[in-house]
Every structure is written in structure tokens, then in C-alpha cells.
N, C-alpha and C positions, 0 to 999 in steps of 0.2 A: 539280629535285628538292633536288639536289646543290645548286642554288644559294641555296633557300628554308631549308636547312638552315644553310647559312653565315651567312646571314642573321639566322637567329633565334640563333645563337650569337654574333653578334658584336653585337646587342643587349641577351643576354643578360650580357655581359661589361660591357658599358658601364653599365648599371646596377647594377653591382657596384661598380665603380669611382667611380662617384657616390655610394652610397649609405655606402662606407667614410669617402671624404672629408668627410661629414656629423656623423660621430660626434665628443661629445666627447673628447678624449685623457685615457687612464687611467696616464699616465707621465710627467706634467710638462709637458705640450704647454701652447701660448699660450693653448688657451683651455679652463681650469679650472672647474670647478665656480663659481657664489660661493659667498663664506667666510659664517660665521653672523653677521658684522657686515654684509652684504650682503643678506642674504636674511632677516634681523629675526631671526634665530633666538635661543634664547640661551645655545646650547652653543657652546665656541670647538673648531676645529679643530687647532688647536694643540696642541705637548705641554706637560701641566701643569705647573707647577710644584711640584717635590719638595722636601719641608720634612721631613727629617728630626730629630727631638727624640731627645736622649739625656739618661741620666739614672741616679741609682744607686739611687732610692727603690724602692720592691716597686709590684708593678704593682695593688695594692689600693688604698694611697695616696692620698688627694684630688689630690694633685700630679701625677699617674701621671692619673687620671679626668680630669680637667678639661684636661691636655695633648692626649689624646684628641678631648677635646670641641671643642676648638680646629679640627681638621679638620672635625668634622661642622657645622660653622658655618660655616667658609669653602664646604663644599658646597654649602650651604646657599645660600648669598651669589651664590656664584658659580659655579654647577654647572658640573665637568670642568676650572677653572683650575687648581687646587691639588690637590697630594695629599701629604698631612699622614701621617706613619708615626712614632710612637711606641716607644722603647727604654726598659725600665726595668731594673732590674735591672742595672745596670753594662755591657750588652751589646753596646756599643761600644767597652768601657776603663774604665779608673780617673778619679777626676776631673781631674788633670791632663791625660790624655789628650786628653778631652773639650774642656776648653777651649781646648786648642792643635789640636784638629781643627778648631772651629769656625773659627780664622783658616786652617785649611791647606783648607778646604773640603770635608772629609770627611763632615761633619754641619753641619747649620745651625744646631741650637739648641741649648742643652743651659742646664740650671739646678743649681743646685749652693748649698752656702755661698758667702757673701759674703768669706768668706777665702779661699776658693779661687780665686774671680776676682781677688781684691786683690794673692794671692801673684805675679800677672802683671804685673798693671795697675799699682800701685805703693801708695806709702803715701798719697797721699792720699785713693785708692778704702776704704782700710780703715779709713777715720775713721769708716763708716759704725757699724761693730762697738765703735767707744769705749765701755768699761764705763757702764750706767747714763747713756749717751747718750739713751735712751727708755726710761723707767723704767716703763713701763707699755705696753699693747699699744695702748693706745688713743693715747697720746703716739706711738708707731713709728706707726701709721697716717698720723694728722695730719699728722706732721712730713715723712712720706713723701709724701703723696699731696696735700696741699695746701701744704704750706708749703716745699715744691723741693727734697725730698731726693733723689728720685728723676731731675730732673733734673743736680742737682749731684750725684750720683754717673755719670752719660752725662758727664758735662766730666770726670770723672775719669781714665774708662776710654776716651775716644775718643781719647789717644794712641798708644793701644796698638791702637788699630784695632778696639774691638768695640762693640757697641752694646744698651745696657738697653732691652728690648721693656715690662718689667714686671714684678713681683717678687710670686711666693708666698711665704704667710706660712709657715715652717720651725716657730716655736713660738720666743717667748720663752725664753732659756735658763736653765734652773733647774739644783738640785743632787739626786742623788738618794744616797744613802749607809747603809751597814752601821752606823754608830756615834749617828747622830743628827741634831738639824737642828742649822744654823747659822746663830746671830743677831749674830754679831760675830767681830774679827779671832782674839779668846781661842782659840773657841770652831775656830775654822778653824786655829789653831799645830798645824802638823807633820800635817796631816790629808793626805796622797797622794791627790790630786783627778788622775782622768784627764783630759786636754785633747790637744785636735787640737794636732799640734804646727804652731803658729804665736807669730810672736814677740809681737805684742799680746795672744794668750791668757796667756805666760807670764808678762809684763809685769807684767798683771793679777790673777792669783792670787797671784805673789809680793806683792804692795802689800796683798791683803786679807788676808794671813796663813800663806796652805796653802804645803803643797807640791807644786808642779801638776808633774804626770807624763805627759809625753805616752806615746801610743801606738796604738798602729796596732788598727782598730777590732776584726779579728781575735781578738786578746787580749784582750779587754774582759770579758767575761763570765766564763770563769776564772779573770781576777785578782781582780774583784769578790769570787768565790765565794770564793775560797782567802783572803781577806783582804790580798792583794800590793797591791792599792790599797781606800782606805776609799770613797772615792765616785767620783760620777762629775759630769762636766757636759753638760747634753743638752738638749734638748725634750722635752716631755711626751707625744708622740708616740712619740718613740722609746722613754721608761720604759716606756710601755703594750705597744710594736708588739712587746715582748721579754719585758715582763712583771717587770723588774727590780725592780719593788719586793717580789718574794716573796724575793729574796735581799738587798735594800737597800731595808729599810722604811720609809728616813725620809726624806721628800724637803721641802724648804725650796723656797717659792717667791721665788724671788731676782730675779728679772726683769733681770740683771744685764747680757745684750747681748738686742738684738733679732735678728739673727744671722738675717737674712731670705735668702729664695731667687731669686736675682737669674734671668731670662729673659734670656741674650746671644745675639747674634746676631753675624753679623762685619759692620762699618759698610758696609766696600766694598761686601758682596752688598747688603744691605739699601739703598743708594743706587744700587745698578744696576738695582732695579723702579722702574717705572711707580710715577708719584703713586698711581693710582689700587689700585695692588696693594699697595704702603704702611699705603695706607691701610685698605684691610680687614684685612690682618695686623694692623695695629696696633690695629683696634677688637677683633678676634679674641681677641687676647694680652691688653688693658686688661679685656676682659667674663669671660674665663677668668680670670684674674687676683686679679678682686674678686669673684668666687662661690667659689673656692678658699679668699680668707681669709676669708666669715663661716663656711664648713664647718668647717674647721678649728679657729676660735676655739669654735664651738660643741663641737665634738668634745671640745678640750679640758676643758670645764667637764664632761664624762663621763667622761673618765680621771683627773681627781681625784677624781670622785663614788665611779667603780670602788675606787681606790686605799683609801679610808675603808671602804668595805665590806667588801673585803679584808682587812682589819686595819693596813693602813701609817699612817702617822703625818703629813698633810701642814701644814705650819705657813708661811706669811705673815711678812716681814717688817715690821716698822713703819715708818711718814715719819719715826720718828728713829731706826731701822737703817739704812734705806736712805743716809739723811744720813751717821751714821759710816763708812758705805763709800764713797758717793761722798767725802769729804773724803781717806779713805785711798788712793785711786785717781788725786788729784790728780798724783801725780810721770808716770802715765802721761801724762796728757793735757798736760804740761811736755816729756816727750819727745817726742811726737806732734806737738806744737806745734813743736818747734825740728825735725824732721823737713820738714813740709808746710808752715811760714809761718805767722804771725800770721792774713793774710790767708784762707787756705783753714779754718784751725780757725775763726775766728770765723765763716765762713759756714757751718759746719757747725754753729755753736752756734747760730747764726740758723736754724734749720729748731724748734729744740725749741720747742714750744708753752707759751706762756707761762701 
């Protein structure tokens, strides 16, 4: 009996050893389960590519909504491959911090005023904001996306290590005032117009006859209410979001600068991606930008109607008035030509629709 018990125990032990040797390893052994590419599945087992997008716009604006859509589109096209996180309202810092963060790798993408980007990338890229370069929305869209403006912008920011995937529409720059509409340099004479701190802005408004007043955004509403400044240079969307027409009921549609929102990333980061991933991300951003531009442009028409309905005066410059302002800002072009060279200036001018 003892002999049969011993034989039984030996057989059981051998069976256990043989069974354990046949199991696939769960700790990185030499025989892992097949990957999705081997088994034909649509989902990847590798960690997703995390794309953190930062900006200072509100979470309700079209720029944020379409940035979130980028993640939805990528998930639809490549389930599990990307993880897009969008941080609005300056959650990741103010504009200069986020531009620097793109290079440092603390965030993947950022969008903001083109002047914020060009303050880091140099004078050649700032040409996108030259006064009256694109005097209408249609001119800006065609010049940027059909006549090579986007490609030229990318060329001018590459040496600084950035790549622009696309451009949102922030809104053509207009003027809102407490005192009246502005149709010529005489109207602007002595008028303190709040602007962002930027050399090109200062040069432009000096040439147009105003008294440009750099000021942080946090001071604007109080300063406009009390008369510390007479006017503000910004987009219709900003006028609408802050109901500025209630304290400054005169709006002049000057279209003096296009001031787009470039979506930038690190050039090194983008080049590190596979060709397939690059193509998917580029496709997603391009589609998002096009839809955002269409939506924001339609919104502008609604903003104008709201301003009028609520008692504000909205006036548009005539072709002759635009021509007079363009002549007035010619010294700005001359100064920038000296900064960037004849060839670069002529290439920017060549993007303007004829």
C-alpha cells in the first residue's frame, strides 16, 4: 500500500510540473501573447501617445471645443493609439510659459496669438501680423491656406524648434471705443488704445495716428470703464464674450490685422513620430482648424447683429479709408523689410491675393 501511495504522489508531481511549463508567461517571458498587429485586432497594446494641448481661451469658445474634437477624431481613427488632454483658461500657465513648455516637453501643443509665438521665433514670423497684410477674412484664409502663408510661417519658426500644425481663426482685429468710430488718422489722434505689448503693434498704431497704450488684460475693463483708455484693439469674439459694447458702444470694423491662432508643437517631437502617426495628427488638426474657422466666422456675424440690436454703433471702413491707412503704415513695412530682408518681405507679400 505504501508503494502504491508513493507512485501516485510521484505521478501527480510530474503532471503538475508538465502543466506549469506549458502556460504562457505573464511576466515578460519568451513566449508572450501575440500583439494586435499579429492577431489582426484594431487596438494597440502599447501605451498611448499623450497629447496635452494648452491655451488661454475659455472652455466654451470654439477653439477649445474643436481641440477636444481632435481627440475624438483620433480615437475614432486609431482606437487607443492617442490620448488627448485639453487644458483651457490658462490652466498650464500664461502664454509665454506655454510656448516655452512646448519646447521643454511639459505640454505637446499650444495655441495663442501669433504675436506670442513670433516674440520667441523672430521678426520673420511676425510678418504674419503686418498691418492690413490681409485686409479681409477671405484674403487671410486664401493667403494662408492656398497661397503658401502657412508654409512660410512654418519656415520662419523652424530654426527656433517649432512646427505649426494649423491655424485657428481668432478673429480679424477691430476697434471698440467709448468715444466714437475711427475712419482716419484725425479721428484716432490722441486716442489711447489699449494694445498687447508688442513692437509691431506699437509701430502700427503710432503710424495710424493713435496713442498706443500697452496694458495687461486684467486692467482693461476697469480702464475702459473709467476712461483711462478710450479704446481697445481686439477681435469681435472678445468684445462679445466680455460684453464690452455696453461700456464702449462704438465699434469700427478696421480689419487692421489678421492675428491668427497658430497651433504649435515641438518640431523634434513631431519628427520623432512615425509617418503614420504624423499623418493622422496632421489630418485631425487640419480638419479641426477648418471647422473652427467656419464656425467662428459665422459667430462674428451674430456678434455684429447683437451689438447693433443692443444699441451699439458698428461702422466699416470704406475701400478709400483702408487705402489711406495702408499708406500711413508704410513706414512699418519699411522697418520690417530692414529687419527681415527684401526676399522674406517679398515672399510674404506674394501670399496676398491679387
